[in-house]
C-alpha positions in Angstrom: 44.0 -55.4 72.0 41.1 -55.0 69.5 38.8 -52.1 69.1 35.2 -53.2 68.5 31.7 -51.8 68.6 30.6 -54.6 70.9 29.8 -53.5 74.4 30.3 -56.9 76.0 27.8 -58.1 78.5 26.9 -54.7 80.0 26.4 -51.4 78.3 29.2 -49.9 80.4 31.7 -51.9 78.5 30.8 -50.3 75.1 33.9 -50.1 72.8 35.9 -52.8 74.7 36.7 -56.0 72.8 35.4 -59.2 74.2 37.7 -61.9 75.4 36.9 -65.6 74.7 35.0 -66.2 77.9 32.8 -63.1 77.6 32.0 -64.0 74.0 30.8 -67.4 75.1 28.5 -65.9 77.7 26.6 -63.7 75.2 23.2 -65.0 74.1 22.0 -64.8 70.5 19.7 -61.9 71.6 22.7 -60.0 73.1 24.8 -60.6 69.9 21.8 -59.3 67.9 21.5 -56.2 70.1 25.2 -55.4 69.6 24.9 -56.1 65.9 22.1 -53.5 65.6 24.5 -50.9 67.0 27.3 -52.0 64.7 24.9 -51.8 61.7 23.9 -48.3 62.8 27.6 -47.2 63.0 28.3 -48.8 59.6 25.3 -46.9 58.2 24.0 -49.9 56.4 20.4 -48.6 56.2 21.3 -45.4 54.3 22.4 -47.4 51.2 20.4 -50.6 51.5 17.0 -49.0 52.1 15.3 -47.4 49.1 13.3 -44.3 50.1 9.8 -45.5 50.8 10.9 -49.1 50.7 11.4 -51.9 53.3 14.4 -51.7 55.6 17.5 -53.2 54.1 15.6 -54.6 51.1 18.0 -52.8 48.7 17.2 -51.2 45.4 18.8 -47.8 46.3 20.5 -46.3 43.2 24.0 -45.0 43.7 25.1 -42.8 40.8 28.8 -43.5 40.5 31.1 -42.1 37.9 31.1 -45.5 36.2 27.3 -45.7 36.1 24.3 -46.5 38.3 24.9 -49.2 41.0 21.9 -50.7 42.7 22.3 -51.8 46.3 21.4 -55.4 47.2 18.8 -56.9 49.5 20.5 -57.7 52.8 17.5 -59.0 54.6 17.5 -62.7 55.6 15.4 -63.6 52.6 16.8 -66.9 51.3 15.7 -66.2 47.7 16.7 -62.6 47.3 18.8 -61.6 50.3 21.5 -63.0 52.5 19.5 -65.7 54.3 21.7 -68.5 52.9 25.0 -66.8 53.8 27.2 -68.4 56.3 29.0 -66.2 58.8 32.2 -66.7 56.9 30.6 -65.8 53.6 29.0 -62.7 55.2 32.4 -61.7 56.6 34.1 -62.2 53.2 31.5 -60.0 51.5 31.7 -57.2 54.1 35.5 -57.1 54.5 36.8 -58.3 51.1 34.0 -57.4 48.7 33.5 -61.0 47.4 30.0 -62.6 47.1 29.4 -66.3 48.0 29.4 -67.1 44.2 32.9 -65.7 44.0 32.0 -62.5 42.1 33.4 -59.2 43.3 31.4 -56.3 44.7 32.0 -52.8 43.5 33.6 -50.5 46.0 30.5 -48.4 46.2 30.1 -50.9 49.0 32.8 -49.5 51.4 34.5 -52.8 52.1 37.8 -51.0 51.8 37.0 -49.5 55.2 35.0 -52.4 56.6 38.0 -54.6 56.0 39.4 -53.1 59.3 36.4 -54.2 61.4 36.9 -56.7 64.2 35.7 -60.3 64.1 33.4 -59.5 67.0 31.7 -56.7 65.1 31.2 -58.8 62.0 29.8 -61.7 64.0 27.4 -59.4 65.9 26.2 -57.8 62.6 25.7 -61.2 61.0 23.5 -62.4 64.0 21.5 -59.1 63.8 20.7 -59.4 60.1 19.9 -63.1 60.3 17.7 -63.0 63.4 16.3 -59.5 63.9 15.8 -58.0 60.4 12.5 -58.8 58.6 13.0 -60.9 55.5 11.8 -59.2 52.4 11.2 -61.6 49.5 11.6 -59.1 46.6 14.4 -58.8 44.0 16.4 -55.7 43.4 17.4 -54.2 40.0 20.5 -55.7 38.5 23.5 -53.4 38.3 24.5 -53.2 34.6 27.5 -50.9 34.1 28.8 -50.3 30.6 31.7 -52.3 29.3 34.4 -52.8 30.6 33.2 -51.7 34.1 30.7 -54.6 34.0 33.6 -57.1 34.2 33.5 -57.7 37.9 36.6 -59.9 37.6 38.6 -56.7 37.0 37.8 -55.7 40.7 40.2 -58.5 41.8 43.0 -56.5 40.2 41.7 -53.3 41.7 41.6 -54.9 45.1 45.3 -55.9 44.8 46.2 -52.2 44.3 43.8 -50.5 46.7 42.3 -52.9 49.3 44.1 -52.9 52.6 42.7 -56.0 54.3 44.8 -55.7 57.4 42.7 -55.7 60.6 42.7 -52.5 62.6 45.7 -52.3 65.0 45.6 -49.8 67.8 48.5 -47.4 68.1 50.0 -48.0 71.5 51.4 -44.5 71.6 47.9 -43.0 71.3 45.0 -42.8 73.8 42.1 -45.3 73.9 39.8 -42.5 72.7 42.1 -41.7 69.7 42.2 -45.4 68.8 38.4 -45.7 69.1 38.0 -42.7 66.8 40.5 -44.1 64.3 38.6 -47.4 64.2 35.3 -45.6 63.6 36.5 -43.1 61.1 38.6 -45.5 59.0 36.7 -48.7 59.7 33.1 -49.2 60.7 32.0 -45.6 60.2 33.9 -45.4 56.8 34.2 -41.6 56.9 37.4 -42.0 54.9 35.4 -43.5 52.0 33.8 -40.2 51.1 36.1 -37.6 52.6 39.4 -38.9 51.1 40.0 -37.9 47.4 40.1 -40.5 44.7 42.7 -41.0 41.9 42.2 -41.9 38.2 41.4 -45.5 39.1 39.0 -44.4 41.8 41.4 -45.6 44.6 41.9 -43.5 47.7 44.7 -40.9 47.6 46.3 -42.2 50.8 48.8 -39.3 51.1 45.8 -36.9 51.5 43.7 -38.6 54.1 40.3 -37.0 54.8 41.2 -34.1 52.5 37.8 -34.0 50.7 36.3 -35.3 47.5 33.3 -35.3 45.3 30.4 -37.8 46.0 28.1 -37.5 43.1 26.9 -33.9 43.0 28.0 -33.2 46.6 31.4 -32.3 48.0 32.5 -34.2 51.1 34.8 -31.5 52.6 38.2 -31.7 54.1 37.8 -33.0 57.7 41.4 -33.3 58.5 42.7 -31.3 61.5 44.0 -28.4 59.3 42.6 -25.1 60.7 42.1 -23.5 57.3 41.1 -26.3 54.9 39.8 -28.7 57.5 38.0 -28.7 60.8 41.0 -27.6 62.9 39.1 -24.4 64.1 36.0 -26.4 65.1 35.8 -27.3 68.8 35.2 -30.9 69.8 31.8 -30.0 71.1 30.9 -28.4 67.8 31.9 -31.6 65.9 29.8 -33.7 68.3 26.8 -31.4 67.9 27.1 -31.5 64.1 27.3 -35.3 64.0 24.4 -35.7 66.5 22.0 -33.1 65.0 23.3 -32.4 61.5 24.2 -28.8 62.2 26.6 -26.6 64.2 25.7 -22.9 64.4 28.2 -20.7 62.6 29.7 -23.7 60.9 27.7 -26.1 58.7 24.5 -28.0 58.1 24.3 -31.6 56.9 22.8 -32.2 53.4 22.9 -34.9 50.8 24.9 -38.0 51.8 26.0 -36.4 55.1 22.3 -35.8 56.0 21.7 -39.5 55.4 24.7 -40.4 57.6 23.3 -38.2 60.4 19.8 -39.5 60.0 20.5 -43.2 59.7 23.7 -43.6 61.7 25.5 -40.9 63.7 22.5 -39.7 65.8 22.2 -43.2 67.2 25.9 -43.4 68.4 26.6 -42.9 72.1 28.3 -39.6 73.0 31.5 -41.6 73.8 31.8 -42.7 70.2 30.9 -39.2 68.8 33.6 -37.7 71.1 36.1 -40.3 70.0 35.4 -39.5 66.3 35.8 -35.8 67.0 38.9 -36.3 69.1 40.5 -38.4 66.3 39.6 -35.8 63.6 41.0 -33.0 65.8 44.2 -34.9 66.1 44.5 -36.3 62.5 47.1 -35.5 60.0 46.4 -31.9 58.7 46.1 -31.6 54.9 45.9 -28.1 53.5 44.8 -27.0 50.0 47.3 -24.3 49.0 44.4 -22.3 47.4 42.7 -21.9 50.8 43.6 -18.6 52.5 41.0 -18.6 55.4 38.7 -21.2 56.9 35.4 -21.6 55.1 33.2 -20.6 58.1 34.7 -17.1 58.3 33.5 -15.7 55.0 30.7 -13.1 54.5 28.6 -10.7 56.4 25.0 -9.5 56.5 23.9 -7.7 53.4 20.3 -6.6 52.7 19.2 -7.5 49.2 16.0 -5.4 49.3 17.8 -2.1 49.5 19.2 -2.5 46.0 15.9 -3.7 44.6 13.4 -1.1 45.9 12.3 1.3 43.2 14.3 -0.5 40.5 11.1 -1.2 38.4 7.7 0.4 38.1 5.1 -1.2 40.4 3.2 -2.8 37.5 6.3 -4.0 35.6 6.6 -7.7 34.5 9.6 -9.9 34.1 11.6 -8.2 36.8 13.2 -11.3 38.3 16.1 -11.0 36.0 19.2 -11.0 38.3 20.8 -13.0 41.1 19.6 -10.4 43.6 16.0 -10.5 42.4 16.0 -14.3 42.3 17.5 -14.4 45.8 14.8 -12.0 47.0 12.0 -14.1 45.4 13.1 -17.6 46.3 15.5 -17.4 49.2 15.0 -14.3 51.4 11.7 -15.4 53.0 13.5 -18.2 54.8 17.2 -17.0 55.0 16.1 -13.4 55.6 16.8 -10.5 53.2 20.2 -9.9 54.8 21.2 -13.6 54.7 21.3 -13.9 58.5 18.8 -16.8 58.7 16.0 -17.2 61.2 16.5 -16.4 64.8 16.6 -20.0 65.9 18.8 -20.8 62.9 16.4 -23.5 61.7 17.0 -21.6 58.4 20.7 -21.0 58.7 22.8 -17.9 58.1 24.4 -17.9 54.7 27.5 -16.2 56.0 29.8 -18.0 58.4 28.7 -21.1 56.6 31.0 -23.6 55.1 28.6 -24.3 52.2 29.1 -20.8 51.0 32.7 -20.3 52.1 34.4 -23.4 50.6 36.6 -23.2 47.6 34.2 -25.7 46.0 30.6 -24.4 45.4 29.1 -27.8 44.8 27.3 -28.0 48.1 25.7 -24.6 47.6 24.5 -25.5 44.1 23.3 -29.0 45.1 21.4 -27.6 48.1 19.5 -25.4 45.7 19.1 -28.2 43.1 18.2 -31.1 45.5 17.1 -29.4 48.7 17.9 -30.5 52.3 16.0 -33.2 54.0 17.0 -34.8 57.3 15.2 -36.2 60.3 16.9 -36.2 63.7 14.7 -37.5 66.5 11.3 -35.8 66.1 12.9 -32.8 64.4 12.5 -32.6 60.6 14.7 -30.2 58.6 13.4 -29.5 55.1 14.6 -27.1 52.5 12.7 -27.5 49.2 14.6 -28.3 46.0 14.5 -26.0 43.1 15.6 -28.6 40.5 13.4 -31.0 38.6 10.1 -31.7 40.2 10.2 -28.7 42.6 6.8 -27.9 44.1 8.1 -24.4 44.9 9.6 -23.2 41.6 11.8 -25.1 39.1 14.8 -23.0 38.2 17.0 -23.4 35.2 20.8 -23.7 35.2 21.4 -20.0 34.6 19.0 -19.0 37.4 20.7 -21.3 39.9 24.1 -20.0 38.8 22.8 -16.4 39.3 21.5 -17.1 42.8 24.8 -18.9 43.7 26.9 -16.0 42.5 24.8 -13.5 44.4 25.2 -15.6 47.6 28.9 -16.2 47.1 29.6 -12.5 46.4 27.8 -11.2 49.4 27.8 -14.0 52.0 30.5 -16.4 51.0 33.7 -16.9 49.1 33.5 -14.2 46.5 36.6 -15.6 44.7 34.4 -18.5 43.5 32.0 -17.9 40.7 29.5 -20.3 39.1 28.3 -20.7 35.6 25.4 -22.5 34.0 27.6 -25.4 32.9 28.7 -26.0 36.5 25.1 -26.3 37.5 24.3 -28.6 34.6 27.1 -31.0 35.6 25.8 -31.3 39.1 22.2 -31.6 37.9 23.4 -34.6 35.8 24.8 -36.3 38.8 28.3 -34.8 39.3 31.6 -34.5 37.5 32.6 -37.3 35.1 36.0 -38.8 35.9 38.6 -39.3 33.2 38.2 -43.0 33.5 34.5 -42.7 32.7 35.2 -40.3 29.8 37.5 -42.9 28.3 34.8 -45.6 28.6 33.4 -45.3 25.0 36.9 -45.7 23.6 37.9 -48.7 25.7 36.2 -51.4 23.7 37.5 -50.2 20.3 41.0 -49.8 21.9 40.9 -53.4 23.1 39.7 -54.7 19.7 42.5 -52.6 18.0 45.0 -54.0 20.5 43.9 -57.6 19.7 44.1 -57.0 16.0 47.6 -55.4 16.3 48.7 -58.4 18.4 47.4 -60.9 15.8 49.0 -59.0 13.0 52.3 -59.0 14.9 52.1 -62.7 15.5 51.3 -63.3 11.8 54.2 -61.1 10.7 56.7 -62.8 13.1 55.5 -66.2 11.8 56.0 -65.2 8.2 59.4 -63.8 9.0 60.6 -67.0 10.6 59.5 -68.9 7.5 61.5 -66.6 5.3 64.6 -66.9 7.4 64.4 -70.7 7.3 
């Protein structure tokens, strides 16, 4: 039994693997139709389409801890894209992270999850890209990471340690829905890529599956079944609604990379797949952070900021926006309401009973202020302006954003968490720097020193042998 995104000959067979006879009956157009759905589930467009650029033409910059990685052109352009790829070469790149020229891809391309995709899904996606995607004959910027991260050959060793290339195998003790969800979460949909923490070498911490981790300046929260740290207290319907629309009232709203996933991928999946993902997550291994005492969506209550500000300054006073409360009143209350309850239709969400303010990690609250929220679902556009660089509303400095964040956390969220200007500066710069990246400036000198020491040792041993003789 295989789990695949292919629907077979009819749409009613969605999610059931094709047998040899059924595969033979599919026309190229049918393969391409299925491949389009596979590509949507795999969220290829989010990374391989630069904002404002041509679909799948690449050039999107991914700010990794090792440096900026530019995504490649995956249109069928023979000069700049994948037009010359054979199906075997395409499969090797997608599932093993190896280009046709033998060079390794960086795991910013989630081949560590795609490795579990079925042969049928890979074939369908290949046919789709080669026959239905418009070729774009334009180059993309070259990725140029600093030494030694620019040594792609090192990824071969990394793959030996962290790439599980075994095809997905259904668990016979679980239901078909659970298996379908497992295939999507850990394979094609690659939820595990962002939501599983990383170790020093940027490999997945496999004993904490789906326990959450930083993705640039954003935090991909714990989505294991734990009712306190994870999504265990969400209903399946709430999870499906969140994936389909980007929001679930009283829970969360998608922003950053998650908004991209909803906009480019999840909203296009059938309800059967969304329910399978939700069912799998609800029945996944629970992982709890010992620091968490209550679920993130249960923090806070209404608190009217204006009551503490009225009469605090003379009517003609200047420079009065000098506190978190005043900044909140001036920049946030018009949309989120003075008491933090949000608009009646929750288009502007409540700031209490909101995981962005209740998590033990304030990164998503800070980044929402810095970078805003922008997602399109169907004909509905959700937009919160950014207050970081280039804001057309008001550009706030690190201390001002920290003050707003602390006001929100104190009154509407997890008051045990406090933010300082340095925390904001780190996220403004692209997110926390890993220890491996911090060590990068010393790696070349250390390697040179190691070579020198080795040569000196060899010379010394040679001299010693001569003396002994």
